[in-house]
MMTF fields as JSON, N, C-alpha, C and O atoms, coordinates in Angstrom:
{
  "mmtfVersion": "1.0.0",
  "mmtfProducer": "UNKNOWN",
  "numBonds": 199,
  "numAtoms": 200,
  "numGroups": 50,
  "numChains": 1,
  "numModels": 1,
  "chainsPerModel": [1],
  "groupsPerChain": [50],
  "chainIdList": ["A"],
  "bondAtomList": [4, 2, 8, 6, 12, 10, 16, 14, 20, 18, 24, 22, 28, 26, 32, 30, 36, 34, 40, 38, 44, 42, 48, 46, 52, 50, 56, 54, 60, 58, 64, 62, 68, 66, 72, 70, 76, 74, 80, 78, 84, 82, 88, 86, 92, 90, 96, 94, 100, 98, 104, 102, 108, 106, 112, 110, 116, 114, 120, 118, 124, 122, 128, 126, 132, 130, 136, 134, 140, 138, 144, 142, 148, 146, 152, 150, 156, 154, 160, 158, 164, 162, 168, 166, 172, 170, 176, 174, 180, 178, 184, 182, 188, 186, 192, 190, 196, 194],
  "bondOrderList": [1, 1, 1, 1, 1, 1, 1, 1, 1, 1, 1, 1, 1, 1, 1, 1, 1, 1, 1, 1, 1, 1, 1, 1, 1, 1, 1, 1, 1, 1, 1, 1, 1, 1, 1, 1, 1, 1, 1, 1, 1, 1, 1, 1, 1, 1, 1, 1, 1],
  "groupList": [{"groupName": "MET", "atomNameList": ["N", "CA", "C", "O"], "elementList": ["N", "C", "C", "O"], "formalChargeList": [0, 0, 0, 0], "bondAtomList": [1, 0, 2, 1, 3, 2], "bondOrderList": [1, 1, 2], "singleLetterCode": "M", "chemCompType": "L-PEPTIDE LINKING"}, {"groupName": "ARG", "atomNameList": ["N", "CA", "C", "O"], "elementList": ["N", "C", "C", "O"], "formalChargeList": [0, 0, 0, 0], "bondAtomList": [1, 0, 2, 1, 3, 2], "bondOrderList": [1, 1, 2], "singleLetterCode": "R", "chemCompType": "L-PEPTIDE LINKING"}, {"groupName": "ASP", "atomNameList": ["N", "CA", "C", "O"], "elementList": ["N", "C", "C", "O"], "formalChargeList": [0, 0, 0, 0], "bondAtomList": [1, 0, 2, 1, 3, 2], "bondOrderList": [1, 1, 2], "singleLetterCode": "D", "chemCompType": "L-PEPTIDE LINKING"}, {"groupName": "GLY", "atomNameList": ["N", "CA", "C", "O"], "elementList": ["N", "C", "C", "O"], "formalChargeList": [0, 0, 0, 0], "bondAtomList": [1, 0, 2, 1, 3, 2], "bondOrderList": [1, 1, 2], "singleLetterCode": "G", "chemCompType": "PEPTIDE LINKING"}, {"groupName": "LEU", "atomNameList": ["N", "CA", "C", "O"], "elementList": ["N", "C", "C", "O"], "formalChargeList": [0, 0, 0, 0], "bondAtomList": [1, 0, 2, 1, 3, 2], "bondOrderList": [1, 1, 2], "singleLetterCode": "L", "chemCompType": "L-PEPTIDE LINKING"}, {"groupName": "ALA", "atomNameList": ["N", "CA", "C", "O"], "elementList": ["N", "C", "C", "O"], "formalChargeList": [0, 0, 0, 0], "bondAtomList": [1, 0, 2, 1, 3, 2], "bondOrderList": [1, 1, 2], "singleLetterCode": "A", "chemCompType": "L-PEPTIDE LINKING"}, {"groupName": "LYS", "atomNameList": ["N", "CA", "C", "O"], "elementList": ["N", "C", "C", "O"], "formalChargeList": [0, 0, 0, 0], "bondAtomList": [1, 0, 2, 1, 3, 2], "bondOrderList": [1, 1, 2], "singleLetterCode": "K", "chemCompType": "L-PEPTIDE LINKING"}, {"groupName": "PRO", "atomNameList": ["N", "CA", "C", "O"], "elementList": ["N", "C", "C", "O"], "formalChargeList": [0, 0, 0, 0], "bondAtomList": [1, 0, 2, 1, 3, 2], "bondOrderList": [1, 1, 2], "singleLetterCode": "P", "chemCompType": "L-PEPTIDE LINKING"}, {"groupName": "HIS", "atomNameList": ["N", "CA", "C", "O"], "elementList": ["N", "C", "C", "O"], "formalChargeList": [0, 0, 0, 0], "bondAtomList": [1, 0, 2, 1, 3, 2], "bondOrderList": [1, 1, 2], "singleLetterCode": "H", "chemCompType": "L-PEPTIDE LINKING"}, {"groupName": "SER", "atomNameList": ["N", "CA", "C", "O"], "elementList": ["N", "C", "C", "O"], "formalChargeList": [0, 0, 0, 0], "bondAtomList": [1, 0, 2, 1, 3, 2], "bondOrderList": [1, 1, 2], "singleLetterCode": "S", "chemCompType": "L-PEPTIDE LINKING"}, {"groupName": "ILE", "atomNameList": ["N", "CA", "C", "O"], "elementList": ["N", "C", "C", "O"], "formalChargeList": [0, 0, 0, 0], "bondAtomList": [1, 0, 2, 1, 3, 2], "bondOrderList": [1, 1, 2], "singleLetterCode": "I", "chemCompType": "L-PEPTIDE LINKING"}, {"groupName": "GLN", "atomNameList": ["N", "CA", "C", "O"], "elementList": ["N", "C", "C", "O"], "formalChargeList": [0, 0, 0, 0], "bondAtomList": [1, 0, 2, 1, 3, 2], "bondOrderList": [1, 1, 2], "singleLetterCode": "Q", "chemCompType": "L-PEPTIDE LINKING"}, {"groupName": "TYR", "atomNameList": ["N", "CA", "C", "O"], "elementList": ["N", "C", "C", "O"], "formalChargeList": [0, 0, 0, 0], "bondAtomList": [1, 0, 2, 1, 3, 2], "bondOrderList": [1, 1, 2], "singleLetterCode": "Y", "chemCompType": "L-PEPTIDE LINKING"}],
  "groupTypeList": [0, 1, 2, 3, 4, 3, 4, 1, 0, 4, 4, 5, 6, 0, 7, 8, 3, 5, 9, 4, 2, 2, 5, 1, 3, 4, 1, 6, 1, 10, 4, 11, 1, 3, 1, 1, 7, 9, 1, 10, 4, 2, 5, 5, 12, 3, 5, 2, 1, 2],
  "groupIdList": [1, 2, 3, 4, 5, 6, 7, 8, 9, 10, 11, 12, 13, 14, 15, 16, 17, 18, 19, 20, 21, 22, 23, 24, 25, 26, 27, 28, 29, 30, 31, 32, 33, 34, 35, 36, 37, 38, 39, 40, 41, 42, 43, 44, 45, 46, 47, 48, 49, 50],
  "secStructList": [7, 6, 6, 7, 2, 2, 2, 2, 6, 2, 2, 2, 2, 1, 7, 6, 6, 7, 7, 1, 6, 6, 2, 2, 2, 2, 2, 2, 2, 2, 2, 2, 2, 6, 7, 7, 7, 7, 2, 2, 2, 2, 2, 2, 1, 7, 7, 7, 7, 7],
  "xCoordList": [-4.571, -3.355, -2.662, -1.588, -3.536, -3.614, -3.154, -2.061, -4.613, -2.504, -2.525, -2.706, -2.345, -1.842, -2.163, -1.342, -3.759, -3.581, -3.138, -3.001, -3.082, -2.855, -1.814, -1.916, -0.674, 0.481, 0.538, 1.036, 0.061, 0.004, -0.217, 0.477, -1.806, -2.434, -1.571, -1.395, -0.607, 0.565, 1.357, 1.839, 2.016, 3.08, 2.465, 3.037, 2.108, 0.269, 1.316, 2.017, 1.251, 1.298, 3.347, 3.687, 4.107, 4.802, 6.342, 5.651, 7.384, 8.689, 8.769, 8.96, 8.508, 9.124, 9.725, 10.3, 9.958, 11.16, 10.717, 10.961, 10.215, 9.561, 9.27, 8.972, 9.305, 9.752, 8.108, 7.18, 7.874, 6.987, 7.959, 7.48, 8.902, 9.723, 9.941, 10.111, 9.894, 9.807, 8.084, 7.854, 7.312, 6.417, 5.723, 5.127, 6.219, 6.092, 7.108, 7.008, 7.883, 9.029, 7.945, 7.526, 7.63, 6.591, 5.286, 4.751, 4.743, 3.451, 3.783, 3.232, 5.104, 5.256, 5.591, 5.126, 6.371, 7.171, 5.072, 4.754, 4.241, 2.841, 2.242, 1.667, 2.526, 1.579, 2.426, 1.775, 3.685, 3.984, 4.303, 4.83, 3.905, 3.44, 2.828, 3.483, 1.755, 0.955, 0.167, -1.058, 1.575, 1.45, 1.264, 0.918, 1.414, 1.281, 1.514, 0.919, 2.56, 3.297, 1.622, 0.637, 1.7, 1.468, 1.224, 1.511, 0.453, 0.323, 0.355, 1.435, -0.418, -0.486, 1.044, 1.755, 1.331, 3.02, 4.17, 5.183, 3.731, 4.588, 4.36, 5.212, 3.71, 3.387, 4.155, 4.574, 3.961, 4.46, 5.953, 6.314, 6.954, 8.14, 8.363, 8.431, 8.502, 8.624, 8.931, 9.36, 8.731, 8.45, 7.987, 6.797, 8.441, 7.678, 7.237, 8.051, 6.09, 5.168, 5.046, 3.922, 5.304, 3.972, 4.48, 3.892],
  "yCoordList": [24.195, 24.686, 25.125, 25.727, 24.693, 25.219, 26.851, 27.316, 27.69, 28.714, 29.198, 30.366, 28.792, 28.474, 29.585, 30.349, 29.608, 29.529, 29.771, 30.65, 28.57, 27.669, 27.54, 26.494, 28.043, 28.392, 29.367, 29.418, 30.108, 31.913, 31.873, 32.434, 30.799, 31.315, 30.631, 31.16, 28.971, 28.637, 29.251, 29.055, 30.723, 31.226, 32.264, 33.18, 32.152, 33.894, 33.534, 34.294, 32.416, 31.298, 31.458, 31.97, 31.136, 31.388, 32.398, 33.416, 32.774, 33.09, 34.097, 33.888, 35.599, 36.756, 36.21, 35.268, 36.632, 36.517, 35.181, 35.328, 34.099, 32.815, 33.082, 34.233, 31.766, 32.213, 31.356, 31.456, 30.629, 30.564, 28.906, 28.079, 28.621, 27.491, 26.839, 25.638, 28.003, 27.303, 26.548, 25.353, 27.33, 27.349, 25.464, 24.593, 25.667, 24.603, 22.62, 21.453, 23.5, 21.976, 21.918, 20.798, 22.938, 22.105, 21.859, 21.415, 22.351, 21.555, 19.575, 18.668, 19.723, 18.598, 17.425, 16.294, 18.031, 17.539, 16.597, 15.408, 17.843, 17.747, 16.606, 15.626, 16.98, 15.225, 14.617, 13.617, 14.244, 12.988, 12.311, 11.205, 13.137, 12.638, 12.159, 11.172, 12.069, 11.865, 10.987, 10.914, 9.948, 9.289, 7.522, 7.638, 6.352, 4.936, 3.929, 3.745, 3.328, 2.383, 1.706, 1.735, 0.962, -0.06, -1.053, -1.467, -2.312, -3.822, -3.974, -4.502, -3.849, -4.739, -4.54, -5.411, -3.36, -3.541, -4.119, -4.703, -3.794, -4.601, -6.53, -7.372, -6.582, -8.021, -8.704, -9.73, -7.736, -7.745, -7.607, -8.115, -7.028, -6.734, -7.589, -6.709, -8.938, -9.294, -8.176, -8.605, -6.86, -6.828, -7.072, -7.391, -7.038, -7.935, -6.97, -6.964, -6.104, -5.797, -6.099, -5.601, -6.686, -6.682, -5.659, -5.088],
  "zCoordList": [-6.923, -6.751, -8.033, -8.016, -9.514, -10.883, -10.905, -11.228, -10.359, -10.102, -9.653, -9.997, -8.244, -7.176, -6.28, -5.773, -6.093, -5.078, -3.175, -2.324, -3.336, -2.139, -2.69, -3.331, -2.872, -2.473, -1.7, -0.576, -2.251, -1.65, -0.426, 0.422, -0.088, 1.238, 2.05, 3.147, 1.707, 2.357, 2.711, 3.826, 1.487, 1.83, 2.887, 3.478, 2.904, 4.318, 5.417, 6.084, 5.426, 6.694, 7.01, 8.077, 6.332, 5.848, 7.059, 7.022, 7.772, 7.273, 6.095, 4.897, 6.988, 6.326, 5.844, 6.39, 4.147, 3.279, 2.45, 1.252, 2.718, 2.095, 0.928, 0.609, -0.215, -1.498, -2.033, -1.231, -3.253, -3.703, -3.589, -2.814, -4.149, -3.926, -2.388, -2.178, -1.251, -0.35, -0.219, -0.403, 0.046, -0.593, -0.849, -0.215, -1.972, -2.157, -2.169, -2.549, -1.506, -1.069, 0.652, 0.942, 1.504, 1.573, 1.895, 2.911, 0.495, 0.045, 0.28, 0.903, -0.723, -1.042, 0.337, 0.478, 1.061, 2.642, 3.031, 3.072, 3.214, 3.912, 3.289, 3.762, 2.05, 1.236, 1.473, 1.776, 1.649, 1.712, 3.116, 3.23, 4.179, 5.775, 5.231, 4.897, 4.737, 4.531, 3.828, 3.728, 3.078, 2.576, 3.434, 4.61, 3.058, 3.846, 2.737, 1.675, 3.3, 2.445, 1.99, 2.728, 0.19, -0.18, -0.292, -1.415, 0.838, 0.793, 0.145, -0.119, -0.86, -2.691, -3.206, -3.706, -2.995, -3.914, -3.166, -3.55, -2.008, -1.148, -1.542, -1.825, -1.478, -1.675, -3.864, -4.4, -4.109, -5.092, -5.317, -6.379, -4.565, -4.567, -3.062, -2.203, -2.415, -1.415, -0.218, 0.853, -0.377, 1.103, 2.606, 2.6, 3.708, 4.423, 5.573, 6.496, 5.762, 6.44, 7.71, 7.763, 9.377, 10.326, 10.864, 11.783]
}
């Protein structure tokens, strides 16, 4: 992503008129969707995920 190639490739699949900022936002949403809560941190802060 350092040279922006991944963003440009993602931008090519987006609707006409989308900008690199739109591609950046989509990439961020995609990465966030793949995240999972950390049970180790939950225990430290008292969160219960049963």
